[in-house]
C-alpha positions in Angstrom: 18.1 160.1 121.6 15.0 162.3 121.2 15.4 165.2 119.0 13.2 168.1 117.6 12.3 168.1 113.9 15.2 169.1 111.8 17.6 169.3 114.7 21.2 168.4 114.0 22.7 165.1 115.2 25.7 165.2 117.5 29.0 164.2 115.9 30.7 161.1 117.2 33.0 161.7 120.2 36.2 161.8 118.4 39.2 163.8 119.4 38.9 167.5 118.9 40.2 168.9 115.5 42.5 171.8 115.7 41.5 174.7 113.3 44.1 175.6 110.6 46.1 178.5 112.1 45.7 181.8 110.1 47.1 185.3 110.1 44.6 187.5 111.9 44.3 191.3 112.2 43.7 192.6 115.7 40.7 194.6 114.6 39.6 192.7 111.5 36.0 192.1 112.5 35.4 195.9 113.0 35.4 196.1 109.2 32.0 194.7 109.4 29.3 197.5 109.7 26.8 195.6 112.0 29.4 194.5 114.3 30.8 198.2 114.6 27.4 199.3 115.5 27.3 196.5 118.2 30.7 197.1 119.4 30.1 200.9 119.7 27.0 200.3 121.7 28.5 198.0 123.9 31.3 200.4 124.9 28.9 202.8 126.4 26.7 200.1 128.1 29.7 198.3 129.6 30.9 201.4 131.2 27.5 201.8 132.8 27.5 198.2 133.8 30.7 198.4 135.6 29.8 201.6 137.3 26.6 199.9 138.5 28.6 196.9 139.8 30.9 199.0 141.8 28.0 201.2 143.3 25.8 198.2 144.0 28.6 196.4 146.0 29.6 199.5 147.9 25.9 200.4 148.6 25.2 196.9 150.0 28.4 197.1 152.1 27.3 200.6 153.3 23.9 199.5 154.2 24.8 196.2 156.0 28.6 196.2 156.8 28.7 192.6 155.8 30.8 190.8 153.1 28.2 188.0 153.3 25.4 190.5 152.1 27.5 191.5 149.2 28.0 187.8 148.3 24.2 187.4 148.5 23.7 190.3 146.0 26.2 188.7 143.6 24.4 185.3 144.1 20.9 186.8 143.4 22.1 188.4 140.2 23.4 185.0 138.8 20.9 182.8 140.4 18.4 183.0 137.5 21.3 181.8 135.2 21.7 178.8 137.3 18.0 178.0 137.5 16.9 178.9 134.0 20.0 179.3 131.9 19.4 176.1 129.8 15.9 177.0 129.0 17.3 180.6 127.9 19.5 178.7 125.4 16.6 176.8 123.9 14.7 180.0 123.6 17.6 181.7 121.9 17.9 179.0 119.3 14.3 179.5 118.5 14.1 183.3 118.5 15.4 186.2 116.3 18.4 187.1 118.4 18.5 190.8 117.5 14.8 191.2 118.6 15.5 189.2 121.7 18.4 191.6 122.6 16.3 194.6 122.0 13.9 193.3 124.8 16.5 192.2 127.2 18.6 195.5 126.9 15.4 197.5 127.4 14.4 195.6 130.6 17.9 196.2 132.1 17.8 199.9 131.3 14.5 200.2 133.2 15.8 198.3 136.1 18.9 200.5 136.4 16.6 203.7 136.2 14.2 202.4 139.0 17.1 201.6 141.3 18.6 205.1 140.8 15.3 206.8 141.6 15.1 204.8 144.8 18.7 205.7 145.8 18.4 209.4 144.9 15.2 209.8 146.8 16.8 208.3 149.9 14.3 205.4 150.1 16.6 202.5 149.1 16.9 199.5 151.3 19.0 196.5 150.8 16.0 194.4 149.6 15.6 196.8 146.8 19.2 196.0 145.6 18.5 192.3 146.0 15.4 192.6 143.9 17.2 194.6 141.2 20.0 192.2 141.1 17.5 189.4 140.6 15.6 191.1 137.8 18.9 191.8 135.9 19.7 188.2 136.4 16.4 187.1 134.8 17.1 189.2 131.8 20.7 187.9 131.4 19.2 184.3 131.1 18.3 185.2 127.5 20.7 188.2 127.0 24.0 186.3 127.4 23.4 183.4 125.1 21.7 185.7 122.6 24.6 188.2 122.6 27.2 185.4 122.5 25.6 183.5 119.5 24.6 186.8 117.7 28.3 187.6 117.2 28.6 184.8 114.6 25.5 186.2 112.7 27.2 189.5 112.4 30.7 188.5 111.4 30.5 185.0 110.1 32.9 182.2 110.9 36.1 183.6 109.6 36.1 186.6 112.0 34.4 184.9 114.8 37.5 184.3 117.2 38.6 188.1 116.5 35.1 189.4 117.3 34.8 187.3 120.6 38.2 188.6 121.7 37.3 192.2 120.9 34.0 191.8 122.8 36.1 190.9 125.9 38.5 193.7 125.1 35.5 196.1 125.0 34.2 194.8 128.4 37.7 195.1 129.8 38.3 198.6 128.4 35.0 199.7 130.0 36.3 198.2 133.2 39.1 200.6 133.1 36.8 203.6 132.9 33.7 202.5 134.8 35.2 201.7 138.3 37.2 204.8 138.2 34.3 207.0 137.3 32.1 205.1 139.9 34.6 205.8 142.6 34.7 209.5 141.9 30.8 209.5 141.5 30.3 207.5 144.9 32.6 209.8 146.9 31.3 213.1 145.1 27.6 212.9 144.6 26.5 209.3 145.7 25.7 205.9 144.2 22.4 206.9 142.8 23.9 208.8 139.8 26.0 205.6 139.0 22.8 203.6 138.7 21.2 206.5 136.6 24.1 206.5 134.3 23.9 202.8 133.8 20.2 202.8 133.1 20.6 205.6 130.4 23.7 203.9 128.9 21.4 201.2 127.4 20.3 203.7 124.8 23.5 203.2 123.0 23.2 199.4 122.2 19.4 199.7 121.6 19.9 202.4 118.9 22.8 200.2 117.4 20.4 197.2 117.1 17.9 199.3 115.4 20.5 200.7 112.8 21.7 197.2 111.8 21.1 196.0 108.3 19.2 192.6 108.4 20.5 191.7 104.9 24.2 191.8 106.0 23.6 189.2 108.8 24.7 185.6 108.3 21.5 183.6 108.4 21.4 180.9 110.9 18.7 178.3 110.7 16.6 178.6 113.9 15.6 175.5 115.8 11.8 174.7 115.5 9.8 173.9 118.5 10.1 170.3 119.5 10.4 167.8 122.4 13.8 166.8 123.9 15.7 170.0 122.7 17.2 170.7 126.2 18.2 167.1 126.6 19.7 167.2 123.0 21.9 170.1 123.9 23.2 168.2 127.0 23.9 165.1 125.0 25.7 167.1 122.3 28.1 168.5 124.8 28.5 165.2 126.6 29.6 163.6 123.3 32.3 166.3 122.9 35.1 165.9 125.5 36.8 169.2 124.3 33.6 171.1 125.0 32.6 169.3 128.1 35.9 169.6 129.9 36.4 173.2 128.9 32.9 174.0 130.4 33.8 172.1 133.6 37.0 174.0 134.0 35.1 177.3 133.4 32.6 176.2 136.1 35.3 175.8 138.8 37.0 179.0 138.0 33.8 181.0 137.9 32.5 179.4 141.1 35.7 179.6 143.3 38.1 181.9 141.5 36.1 184.9 140.2 34.4 186.1 143.5 36.2 189.4 143.2 33.2 191.5 144.4 33.5 189.8 147.8 37.4 189.7 148.0 38.3 193.2 146.7 35.7 195.1 148.7 36.8 193.2 151.9 40.5 193.7 151.1 39.9 197.4 150.5 37.7 197.9 153.7 39.0 195.5 156.2 42.6 194.6 155.4 44.1 197.9 154.0 41.4 200.2 155.4 41.5 202.3 152.3 37.8 202.9 151.3 36.1 203.1 147.9 38.9 204.6 146.0 41.2 201.6 146.6 38.3 199.3 145.6 38.0 201.0 142.4 41.8 200.9 141.9 41.9 197.1 142.4 39.2 196.7 139.8 40.9 199.2 137.4 44.4 197.5 137.6 42.8 194.1 137.1 41.0 195.6 134.1 44.4 196.7 132.6 45.6 193.1 132.8 42.2 191.7 131.4 42.5 194.1 128.5 45.9 193.0 127.7 44.8 189.3 127.8 41.9 190.1 125.5 44.1 192.0 122.9 46.6 189.1 122.9 43.9 186.6 122.4 42.6 188.8 119.2 45.9 188.4 117.6 46.0 184.6 117.9 44.7 182.7 115.0 43.3 179.6 117.0 42.2 178.9 120.5 44.5 176.4 122.1 43.5 174.1 125.1 47.0 174.1 126.5 47.1 177.9 126.5 43.7 177.9 128.5 45.0 175.3 131.0 48.3 177.0 131.6 46.6 180.3 132.1 44.1 178.7 134.6 47.1 177.3 136.7 48.8 180.7 136.7 45.5 182.5 137.6 45.0 180.2 140.6 48.6 180.4 141.7 48.7 184.2 141.7 45.5 184.5 143.8 47.3 182.3 146.3 50.3 184.8 146.2 47.9 187.8 146.4 46.2 186.3 149.5 49.5 186.7 151.5 50.4 190.1 150.0 51.6 192.3 153.1 50.9 195.7 151.5 48.4 197.5 149.5 50.9 198.4 146.6 51.9 194.8 146.2 48.4 193.5 146.2 47.4 196.2 143.7 50.1 195.3 141.4 49.2 191.5 141.5 45.7 192.5 140.0 47.4 193.1 136.7 48.6 189.5 136.0 45.6 188.0 137.7 43.4 189.9 135.3 45.5 188.9 132.2 45.5 185.3 132.9 41.8 185.2 134.1 40.8 186.9 130.7 43.0 184.4 128.8 41.1 181.6 130.3 37.8 183.2 129.6 38.4 184.2 126.0 40.1 180.9 125.1 37.4 178.9 126.5 34.6 181.0 125.0 36.3 180.8 121.6 36.8 177.0 121.8 33.2 176.4 122.7 31.8 178.7 120.0 34.0 177.6 117.1 33.5 174.0 118.0 29.7 174.0 118.2 27.1 173.5 115.4 25.5 176.9 114.7 22.0 175.4 115.1 23.1 174.3 118.7 25.0 177.4 119.6 22.4 179.0 121.7 22.0 176.0 123.9 25.7 175.2 124.2 26.5 178.9 125.0 23.6 179.0 127.5 25.3 176.0 129.3 28.7 177.6 129.1 27.3 180.9 130.7 25.1 179.0 133.1 28.1 177.2 134.4 30.4 180.2 134.5 28.0 182.8 135.8 25.5 180.4 137.6 28.3 179.2 139.8 28.2 182.4 141.6 25.1 181.7 143.7 27.2 178.9 145.1 30.5 180.4 145.3 29.9 184.0 146.4 28.1 183.1 149.6 30.7 180.5 150.4 33.4 183.2 149.7 31.5 185.7 151.9 31.2 183.2 154.7 34.9 182.1 154.7 35.8 185.9 154.6 33.6 186.7 157.6 34.6 183.6 159.6 38.3 183.3 158.7 39.2 186.5 156.9 39.4 187.7 153.4 43.0 186.2 152.9 41.7 182.6 153.7 38.8 183.2 151.2 41.1 184.2 148.4 43.6 181.4 149.1 40.9 178.8 149.0 39.5 180.2 145.7 42.9 180.2 144.0 43.9 176.8 145.2 40.6 175.4 143.8 41.1 177.1 140.5 44.7 175.8 140.1 43.9 172.1 141.2 41.0 172.1 138.8 43.1 173.2 135.8 45.8 170.5 136.6 43.4 167.7 137.0 41.3 168.6 133.8 44.6 168.9 131.9 45.5 165.4 132.8 42.1 164.2 131.9 42.0 165.9 128.5 45.7 164.4 127.9 44.3 161.0 128.7 41.2 161.5 126.5 43.4 162.6 123.6 46.0 159.8 124.2 48.7 162.5 124.9 51.6 162.4 127.2 53.7 165.2 128.9 56.9 166.1 127.0 59.6 168.1 128.7 62.7 169.2 126.6 64.6 172.1 125.1 63.7 174.1 122.1 65.9 176.9 120.7 67.9 177.1 123.9 64.8 177.3 126.1 62.8 174.7 128.2 59.6 173.6 126.6 56.7 171.7 128.3 54.0 170.5 126.1 51.6 167.5 125.4 52.5 165.3 122.5 50.8 162.0 121.2 52.0 158.9 123.0 53.5 157.5 119.7 55.6 160.7 119.3 56.8 160.5 122.9 57.8 156.9 122.6 59.7 157.6 119.3 61.6 160.3 121.1 62.5 158.0 124.0 63.7 155.3 121.6 65.8 157.8 119.7 67.3 159.1 123.0 68.0 155.5 124.1 69.7 154.8 120.8 71.9 157.8 121.0 
């Protein structure tokens, strides 16, 4: 295997070790000053991001009347991650992550302001939105792995899971506010002001980065320039079944299950004929569930693969149920558990990958994770849009849910086989319990049952 100078060697492909459970405070990582600055800046910026997402999708739908066009916009925003995501991870492992974030956040601010000026002046065309989405996607290639891996430098390994979970709670809290404000703003003064707010909201995280104390950061050795670093990152993941199959599951869910910009706008407009207000309501209710899922994850001491797999099956199954919902209120209520289980999958997978990765490899591994999760949208979003236009949005959502659930069950069986586990069904404390146990333990249980 070709490696760069000083690069870490991948561990032998042994069964994953389970971190020792520990008691965790829900907001423990906020005691760290640098992380508080980061967290506060992200609260403001994330509200703007959600406002722009809602405004962008609604503007494209208004300009074109096509769900496919909404899917194309989503695809263009995530296409750079699919094309260049791994190279972004290589850069992140070499760069000062704080400085890299300053550059990426500034570029996204300027893009939001430019789109706002075009919209407010009445000159916006759909290709302008396409271009803005693509430019934001280019910045995301570096921004996402840098933000993900920078968390460990701010809080250290002891608070990593808590900080990752709070990041997700932060994002979902903003999702409660952003869509609601965007809906009022779109109907009241137009989409241009939502874009303007997003552009200006990046001032908060930029100021937070400038105020951080460099001496309080946990220093991580940066990878030097060298040949084979991209290949090394892929081989590292390939040698770790716990990382590889987690990333594969995230890929299936991100590609086929998370196309909500396509599904929810079409349900609001075509199925229930309820307008932008209902589209914002769907996103807000989903955010309620997502926030609950993130806060529950913040209280857990460890990331468990069985929790991730069960949540993924539930997520896909609930999408199938929502696809057949006959009324607006029932569909709306289903957004809450869908959001909760979807966030449980996301947080647990993210934490599993971060905590199980060598710090010097984290940028490349998290780039692969984000490339698979977000980069699947250029494939999944147009497919979801085409199915929606050709067969109806109910069919599109049902197909996405079925694929997500099937992938989770299949990967669960693969991981059980890799870990030499078997399914155990029994009773514990008067309640049924389904879990995976080592084959030897299952065989001992069967022998005891036979002897009795």
